[in-house]
C-alpha positions in Angstrom: 61.6 24.5 43.6 61.4 27.2 46.3 58.4 28.0 48.1 57.2 31.0 46.0 57.8 29.2 42.8 55.7 26.0 44.3 52.9 28.5 45.1 53.0 30.1 41.6 52.9 26.6 40.2 50.1 25.7 42.1 47.9 28.8 41.2 49.1 28.2 37.6 47.8 24.6 37.4 44.9 24.9 39.6 43.4 27.8 37.2 43.2 25.0 34.5 41.3 22.6 36.8 37.9 23.3 35.2 39.2 22.6 31.7 40.9 19.4 33.1 37.6 18.2 34.7 35.7 19.2 31.4 38.2 17.0 29.3 38.1 14.1 31.7 34.2 14.0 31.8 34.3 14.0 27.9 37.1 11.1 28.0 35.2 8.7 30.4 31.5 9.9 30.1 31.0 9.8 33.8 31.3 12.8 36.2 32.3 10.4 39.1 35.0 8.5 37.2 36.1 12.0 36.0 36.7 13.3 39.4 38.9 10.1 40.0 40.8 10.8 37.0 41.4 14.5 37.8 42.5 13.7 41.2 45.0 11.1 40.1 46.2 13.7 37.3 46.7 16.5 39.7 48.6 14.0 42.1 50.9 13.4 39.0 51.1 17.0 38.3 52.3 17.9 41.7 54.8 14.9 42.0 56.3 16.1 38.5 56.2 19.8 39.0 60.0 19.9 38.6 59.6 18.6 34.9 57.2 21.4 33.8 58.6 23.8 31.4 56.8 26.9 30.8 55.7 27.7 27.3 53.6 30.2 25.4 50.5 27.9 25.7 50.6 27.8 29.4 50.3 24.4 31.3 47.0 23.3 29.7 48.6 21.0 26.9 50.8 19.5 29.5 48.0 18.9 32.0 45.8 17.3 29.2 48.6 15.0 28.3 49.0 13.9 31.8 45.2 13.4 32.1 45.0 11.6 28.9 47.9 9.3 29.9 46.0 8.5 33.2 42.9 7.8 31.4 44.7 5.4 29.0 46.6 3.6 31.8 43.1 3.2 33.7 41.4 2.0 30.4 44.3 -0.4 29.8 44.3 1.1 26.4 47.6 1.1 24.0 48.2 3.9 21.3 47.1 2.5 18.0 49.5 2.7 14.8 47.5 3.9 12.3 49.2 4.0 8.8 46.0 3.7 7.0 44.8 6.9 8.9 48.0 8.9 8.1 47.5 8.0 4.4 44.0 9.3 4.6 45.4 12.4 6.1 47.7 13.1 3.3 44.9 12.8 0.9 42.4 14.9 2.8 42.7 18.4 4.3 41.0 19.1 7.4 40.2 22.6 8.6 43.0 24.4 10.5 40.7 26.0 13.2 37.4 25.8 14.6 35.0 28.1 12.8 33.1 29.2 16.0 33.6 28.9 19.8 31.5 25.6 20.9 29.5 26.0 23.9 29.2 22.3 24.8 26.7 23.0 27.6 24.1 24.5 25.0 24.6 21.7 22.3 21.6 19.8 21.2 21.1 16.5 23.1 21.0 14.6 19.7 24.5 16.1 18.7 25.9 15.2 22.2 24.5 11.5 21.9 26.1 11.3 18.4 29.3 12.5 19.6 29.3 10.2 22.7 28.7 7.4 20.3 31.7 7.9 18.2 34.7 5.4 18.6 37.0 6.6 21.5 39.8 7.6 19.2 37.5 9.8 16.8 35.5 11.3 19.8 38.9 12.2 21.8 40.6 14.0 18.9 37.2 15.7 18.0 36.7 17.0 21.4 40.1 18.4 21.9 39.8 20.2 18.4 36.5 21.3 18.7 35.5 21.9 22.6 39.1 22.9 23.9 40.1 24.5 20.6 43.5 22.9 20.4 45.7 22.8 17.2 46.6 19.5 15.8 50.2 19.6 17.2 48.9 19.9 20.5 46.4 17.2 20.0 49.2 14.9 18.7 51.4 15.6 21.8 48.5 14.9 24.3 47.5 11.8 22.6 50.9 10.4 21.5 49.8 9.9 17.7 51.1 11.1 14.7 49.8 14.6 13.5 48.6 13.2 10.2 46.6 10.6 12.3 45.0 13.7 14.3 44.2 14.9 10.8 42.5 11.8 9.6 40.6 10.9 13.0 39.1 14.6 12.8 38.0 14.0 9.4 36.5 10.7 10.1 34.8 11.9 13.3 33.2 14.8 11.3 32.1 12.1 8.6 30.5 9.8 11.0 28.7 12.8 12.7 27.5 14.0 9.5 26.2 10.6 8.7 24.5 10.1 12.1 23.1 13.6 12.2 21.6 13.6 8.7 18.0 13.9 10.0 18.9 16.7 12.3 20.3 18.6 9.3 17.3 17.9 7.2 14.9 19.0 10.0 16.8 22.2 10.3 16.8 22.9 6.7 20.6 22.4 6.2 
């Protein structure tokens, strides 16, 4: 990569830094750990700059995938094989897009707490879909799970949230 291309790449990926940091905070629930994850992610990004292939979606899905891999490696996680989840996805249709833009900073604290209490595999998919407005295919690519599993985890996350926030819904007359 020549110098102008390096500078262009640097500007391109650094423009996504706030989104990468936000996702890191969602994943690990700690700003301090998130900063370490982002730093390690960007070290990997710059080391593997030659592997980046520009797409219509820009660098965000690629960066999120690297971040997710760093996070999983740090957490000592392994991707689950979820055949039952795929079966559920075939039986249940999940919405294809986020109905409204979600401003996470202004979300009710009870909702945030309910989201944080979701099992990681459901929370990750929900946040990528609702907050980062990613499509199922992008989420599948980032997390390394089948698209059917993405759909079923999103469905299940929404079910769990509905159950845990029933009192908030009643309070608001929903």
